[in-house]
N, C-alpha and C positions, 0 to 999 in steps of 0.2 A: 504494500500500500504506500509506503514511504517513497519508493522509486516511482510509483505511478504519479503521486502528487508532485514530486520533483520534475518528472517528465512533462507535466502540464504547467510547470512553473508557478505552482500555487504555494503561497506562504501559509503556514499553519503553526499553532502552538503545541498541540499534542494530538496523538492518535491512539485510540483504544479499540482493539479488535477482539471479537469473541466468535467462536463457532456457533452457528445457530442450530445445528442438528438437522437442518433442511438441505435439500439439494435442488439443482436446476439442471435438467438434461444430463443427469448422472454426475454432476460436479457438486462438491460440497459448497455451501454458501457460508461466507464469513461476513459478519456485520462489523463495520468500523465506524466509530464516531470520531469525526475530525473537528477539532476546535480551531476555527479561523479567527477567533477574537471577537470582542465587543459585547457580550459573548454571542458567538454564532457557531453553534455546533451542528454539523450536518452529518447525516447517516449515509454511508455508502455500503451497499451489499455487493460483495465481489465473489467471483468464481475464477478458477484457473482452468482454462481449456487449451489443450495442445501447447502448454508451456507459456501461454499468454494470459494476463490478468484482464478480466472484463468487469465493469461495474454496472450497476443498474442505471447509472447516469448515461452510459453509452448504449445499453440494451435494456429498455424499460420492461422487457418481458421477465427479467430477473426479479423475483419477488423480494420485497424489502420491507415487510411489515415489522412493526415494533415488537421487540422481544423483552418481556419484563423479567426474565430469569437473570440471576446475578452471579454467574460463575467468575472465578478469578480472571483478571485481565491484566495485561502488561501495558503500561503507558510509556510511550517513547516521546521525548521532547526534542525539539530542534533548537 
């Protein structure tokens, strides 16, 4: 996700990603909350297909509903 954001030249404060337990076309969905500041936190649901990351922002068919579970998450800051 970090490489994806850098590739899009997006500035962010932190990213927190968790596995959702769901899948899309056989690929596991990971939901990432990205803090862009102000506070502006945006959800991205991502899948890895054929070695490339796709987000629901690129492909709206990838489901990205809210997940209220609270498993451990790792927060990376820039």
